[in-house]
C-alpha positions as CSV (number, residue, x, y, z in Angstrom):
1,M,37.1,-90.1,58.3
2,M,39.2,-87.9,56.0
3,L,38.2,-84.3,56.8
4,P,40.0,-81.1,55.7
5,P,40.8,-78.4,58.3
6,L,37.4,-77.1,59.2
7,N,38.4,-73.5,59.8
8,A,39.9,-73.4,56.4
9,L,36.7,-75.0,55.0
10,R,34.5,-72.3,56.5
11,A,36.8,-69.6,55.1
12,F,36.7,-71.1,51.6
13,E,32.9,-71.5,51.7
14,A,32.3,-67.9,52.8
15,A,34.7,-66.4,50.3
16,A,33.2,-68.5,47.5
17,R,29.6,-67.7,48.4
18,L,30.3,-64.0,48.8
19,T,32.8,-63.8,45.9
20,S,35.0,-61.7,48.2
21,I,37.9,-62.3,50.6
22,S,37.1,-59.1,52.5
23,R,33.3,-59.8,52.9
24,A,34.2,-63.3,54.1
25,G,36.4,-61.8,56.7
26,D,33.7,-59.5,57.8
27,E,31.2,-62.4,58.1
28,L,33.6,-64.6,60.1
29,H,35.0,-61.6,62.1
30,V,38.6,-62.2,61.0
31,T,41.0,-60.2,58.8
32,H,41.4,-60.3,55.0
33,A,44.8,-61.9,55.5
34,A,43.4,-64.6,57.8
35,I,40.9,-65.7,55.1
36,S,43.6,-65.8,52.4
37,H,45.8,-67.8,54.7
38,Q,43.1,-70.3,55.4
39,I,42.2,-70.8,51.8
40,R,45.9,-71.3,50.9
41,H,46.1,-73.8,53.8
42,L,43.1,-75.7,52.3
43,E,44.5,-75.7,48.8
44,T,47.8,-77.1,50.1
45,W,46.0,-79.8,52.1
46,L,43.9,-80.8,49.0
47,E,46.8,-80.3,46.6
48,R,44.4,-78.5,44.3
49,R,43.9,-74.9,43.3
50,L,40.4,-73.7,44.3
51,M,40.4,-69.9,43.7
52,Q,42.1,-67.4,41.5
53,R,42.1,-63.6,41.2
54,S,39.6,-62.2,38.7
55,G,40.0,-58.4,38.2
56,R,39.6,-56.9,41.7
57,G,37.8,-59.9,43.0
58,I,38.1,-63.7,43.0
59,S,36.7,-66.6,41.0
60,L,36.5,-70.3,41.5
61,T,38.5,-72.8,39.4
62,P,36.4,-75.7,38.0
63,A,37.6,-77.9,40.8
64,G,36.8,-75.1,43.3
65,L,33.3,-74.7,41.9
66,D,32.6,-78.4,42.2
67,Y,33.9,-78.5,45.7
68,Y,32.0,-75.4,46.8
69,R,28.7,-76.8,45.7
70,I,29.2,-79.9,47.9
71,V,30.7,-78.0,50.9
72,T,28.1,-75.2,51.1
73,G,25.2,-77.7,51.1
74,A,26.9,-79.8,53.8
75,L,27.6,-76.8,56.0
76,A,24.0,-75.6,55.6
77,T,22.7,-79.0,56.7
78,I,25.0,-79.0,59.8
79,A,23.9,-75.4,60.6
80,T,20.3,-76.4,60.5
81,A,20.8,-79.5,62.7
82,T,22.8,-77.5,65.2
83,T,20.3,-74.7,65.4
84,N,17.5,-77.2,66.1
85,L,19.4,-78.9,68.8
86,R,20.5,-75.6,70.5
87,R,17.0,-74.2,70.6
88,D,15.9,-76.8,73.2
89,H,12.2,-76.0,72.8
90,D,9.0,-77.7,72.0
91,P,9.3,-79.1,68.4
92,R,5.8,-77.9,67.8
93,A,6.8,-74.3,68.5
94,I,7.9,-71.9,65.8
95,T,9.2,-68.3,65.8
96,V,8.2,-66.0,63.0
97,G,9.8,-62.6,62.3
98,C,7.4,-60.3,60.4
99,I,7.5,-56.7,59.3
100,P,4.7,-54.6,60.7
101,S,2.9,-53.8,57.4
102,I,2.4,-57.5,56.7
103,A,1.8,-58.5,60.3
104,A,-1.0,-56.0,60.8
105,R,-2.9,-56.7,57.5
106,W,-2.4,-60.4,56.9
107,L,-0.6,-62.4,59.6
108,V,-2.2,-61.4,62.9
109,P,-5.9,-61.3,61.7
110,A,-5.6,-64.7,60.1
111,L,-3.7,-66.6,62.9
112,P,-7.0,-68.0,64.4
113,D,-7.5,-69.8,61.1
114,F,-4.0,-71.4,61.3
115,F,-4.6,-72.5,64.9
116,A,-8.0,-74.0,63.9
117,V,-6.1,-76.4,61.6
118,H,-3.0,-76.8,63.7
119,P,-4.1,-76.4,67.4
120,E,-1.0,-78.2,68.6
121,T,1.4,-75.5,67.2
122,N,2.8,-72.6,69.3
123,V,3.6,-69.5,67.2
124,R,5.7,-66.7,68.5
125,I,5.6,-63.5,66.4
126,V,8.5,-61.0,66.7
127,Y,9.2,-57.7,65.1
128,A,11.4,-57.7,61.9
129,R,12.8,-54.7,60.0
130,A,12.4,-54.2,56.3
131,E,15.0,-56.1,54.3
132,E,16.2,-57.9,57.4
133,R,18.4,-60.9,56.9
134,F,17.3,-64.4,58.0
135,D,18.7,-65.2,61.5
136,E,18.6,-69.0,61.8
137,E,19.6,-68.9,65.5
138,N,16.5,-67.0,66.5
139,L,13.9,-67.5,63.7
140,D,12.2,-70.3,61.9
141,V,10.5,-68.0,59.4
142,L,11.1,-64.5,58.3
143,I,8.5,-62.4,56.4
144,T,10.2,-59.3,55.0
145,L,10.9,-57.0,52.1
146,G,13.4,-58.5,49.6
147,E,15.0,-61.9,49.0
148,D,17.9,-63.6,50.7
149,H,20.0,-65.7,48.4
150,S,22.1,-67.2,51.1
151,A,22.9,-70.9,50.8
152,G,20.3,-73.2,52.4
153,L,17.4,-70.7,52.4
154,N,14.1,-71.0,50.7
155,C,12.5,-67.7,49.5
156,G,8.8,-67.6,48.4
157,L,7.2,-64.5,46.9
158,L,4.2,-63.3,48.8
159,F,3.4,-59.9,47.3
160,S,4.7,-57.6,44.6
161,R,5.9,-54.3,46.0
162,A,4.5,-52.4,43.0
163,N,3.6,-49.0,44.4
164,K,0.7,-46.9,43.0
165,P,-1.0,-43.7,44.2
166,V,-3.7,-44.5,46.7
167,T,-6.1,-42.3,48.7
168,S,-9.4,-42.5,50.7
169,P,-12.8,-42.1,49.0
170,H,-13.4,-39.0,51.2
171,Y,-10.2,-37.3,50.1
172,L,-11.0,-38.1,46.5
173,A,-14.6,-36.7,46.8
174,T,-13.4,-33.4,48.3
175,H,-10.5,-32.7,45.9
176,S,-11.4,-32.4,42.2
177,G,-9.1,-33.5,39.4
178,L,-7.1,-36.1,41.3
179,L,-7.7,-39.0,38.9
180,A,-5.6,-37.1,36.3
181,K,-1.9,-37.7,37.0
182,E,-1.2,-34.0,36.9
183,G,-3.8,-33.6,39.6
184,I,-1.9,-35.9,41.9
185,A,1.0,-33.4,41.8
186,R,-1.3,-30.8,43.4
187,S,-2.6,-33.1,46.1
188,D,-1.4,-33.5,49.7
189,L,1.4,-36.0,49.5
190,L,2.2,-38.5,52.2
191,H,5.7,-39.9,52.4
192,D,7.2,-43.2,53.6
193,E,10.5,-42.4,55.3
194,T,11.7,-40.1,52.5
195,T,10.3,-38.1,49.6
196,D,12.3,-40.2,47.1
197,A,9.4,-42.5,46.2
198,W,7.3,-39.7,44.9
199,S,10.2,-38.2,42.9
200,E,10.5,-41.5,41.2
201,W,6.8,-41.8,40.5
202,F,6.6,-38.3,39.0
203,R,9.6,-39.1,36.8
204,K,8.0,-42.3,35.5
205,A,4.6,-40.6,35.0
206,E,6.3,-37.8,33.1
207,V,4.7,-35.2,35.3
208,T,6.4,-32.1,36.6
209,P,6.5,-32.5,40.3
210,P,5.9,-29.7,42.8
211,K,9.0,-27.5,43.4
212,R,9.0,-28.8,46.9
213,L,7.6,-32.2,47.8
214,R,5.8,-31.2,51.0
215,G,3.8,-33.3,53.3
216,P,4.4,-35.4,56.4
217,V,7.1,-38.0,56.3
218,F,6.3,-41.2,58.3
219,Q,9.0,-43.4,59.7
220,D,6.6,-46.2,60.3
221,F,4.5,-47.5,57.4
222,N,1.5,-48.3,59.6
223,M,1.3,-44.7,60.7
224,L,1.3,-43.6,57.1
225,A,-1.5,-46.1,56.4
226,T,-3.6,-44.7,59.3
227,A,-3.2,-41.1,57.9
228,L,-4.1,-42.4,54.4
229,V,-7.3,-44.1,55.5
230,A,-8.2,-41.1,57.6
231,G,-8.2,-38.9,54.5
232,H,-5.1,-36.9,55.0
233,G,-3.8,-37.1,51.4
234,V,-2.3,-39.4,48.8
235,A,0.4,-42.0,49.3
236,L,2.3,-44.5,47.2
237,C,1.4,-47.9,48.5
238,P,2.0,-51.6,47.5
239,V,-1.4,-52.3,46.2
240,Q,-1.2,-56.1,46.7
241,V,-0.4,-55.6,50.4
242,F,-3.4,-53.2,50.7
243,S,-5.7,-55.3,48.6
244,Q,-8.2,-55.9,51.5
245,E,-8.6,-52.1,52.1
246,I,-9.0,-51.5,48.4
247,R,-11.6,-54.3,48.0
248,R,-13.6,-53.0,51.0
249,G,-13.6,-49.5,49.5
250,D,-11.5,-47.9,52.3
251,L,-8.9,-46.9,49.7
252,V,-9.0,-46.1,46.0
253,V,-6.2,-46.6,43.5
254,M,-5.7,-43.4,41.5
255,S,-3.4,-44.5,38.7
256,D,-2.0,-47.6,37.0
257,I,1.5,-46.1,36.8
258,A,3.6,-48.0,39.3
259,T,7.1,-48.0,40.7
260,L,9.2,-50.8,42.3
261,E,7.5,-53.4,40.2
262,D,10.7,-55.6,40.4
263,K,10.6,-55.7,44.2
264,G,8.6,-57.9,46.5
265,Y,7.8,-59.2,50.0
266,Y,9.0,-62.7,50.7
267,I,8.7,-65.5,53.2
268,I,12.1,-67.1,54.1
269,S,12.9,-70.3,55.9
270,R,15.8,-72.7,56.2
271,T,15.9,-75.9,54.3
272,P,15.3,-78.7,55.2
273,R,12.4,-77.5,57.3
274,R,10.7,-79.0,60.3
275,K,7.1,-80.2,59.7
276,M,5.5,-77.4,61.7
277,V,7.5,-74.8,59.8
278,T,6.5,-76.3,56.5
279,S,2.8,-76.2,57.6
280,F,3.1,-72.5,58.5
281,V,4.9,-71.5,55.3
282,D,2.4,-73.4,53.1
283,W,-0.6,-71.9,55.0
284,F,0.6,-68.3,54.9
285,S,1.8,-68.5,51.3
286,G,-1.6,-69.8,50.2
287,L,-3.4,-67.1,52.2
288,C,-1.4,-64.3,50.5
289,A,-1.8,-65.9,47.1
290,A,-5.5,-66.1,47.5
291,G,-5.7,-62.5,48.7
292,S,-3.6,-61.2,45.8
293,M,-5.7,-63.1,43.2
294,S,-9.0,-61.9,44.6
295,A,-7.7,-58.3,44.5
296,T,-7.1,-58.6,40.7
297,T,-10.4,-60.3,39.8
C-alpha cells in the first residue's frame, strides 16, 4: 500500500481547508514553520507542487486541488469511523448538543414523540453555546446558531434568525402607540447580551433611537424570554423560534421590519451518519419545518 507521510498529509489537508498555514498550525497545535515543512515534505515525496503563495495567503495548484478533494473526504471517513469505535457505547445511543433557546421551546417538549416512534433509542441532551463548533468526539448532533462548513459535516437549516420586535399582549394593551415604529423607540427595551441589536433595528427602521438605550441586558436568552412574556417590555426575537408563543397569543409581533435575516439556526451532524442519528435528524428537522410553516399560515 503506497501511502504518503501521514503527518504531512494532515498538515496539507488542514492548510488547504483553512486556506492558511497559520490557522492550520493552530488547529494541529504546531508552529507555522512546522506546517510549511510538512507540506514541502509531502510535495517532495509526491514530486508535485501542491500549494503556492497568493497575496498574503496560499492557494492550491490544479494538482493540489484535485488531491485535496480526495484527501479531505478520506480523512473525514477515517475520523468518523475512529470516533464511533472510541465511543464504546450502545449503538442505539446518541448525544445531542443543543442551545437552550431551541431546547426549551422545541426539543425537550417534543422528545416523547420521538421516543414513541423510536423507543429503542437513548438520547442524551447536553448544553451547547451559541455558534459552537461541532465536536465529533463528544457529539452526534449539534443544534446551534450558525453553520459549520468543515469537511464531512452536514448542516440543515431549522429556523431563520430574522429578529422582529415582540411584546406581550398585556404590555401592548397598557402602552399606547407601540404599533408605530416610532412608538417602539419610547417603549421599555429588553436586550439580549448587548444593546447592539436594537441599534441595528432602529437604523434599519429609519427611526431615531433613544439617546440612551436603557433597559435590562440579559446574558441568557431564556431569561429575556421570561421577562418578555411577563410583560416587562419589548425585545427583538427570532420569530420562527417563538412561533408557538406567537400562535398561542402569548406574544405579539409589532413590526415586519427585521434584522439578521441572513442568519439561521442549524442542525449539524457528521456524514456518513449512523442509522439512529439519521432518524433523529430527520425527525427534528421535520418538526421544526412543520412549526415554521404553521406559523406563517
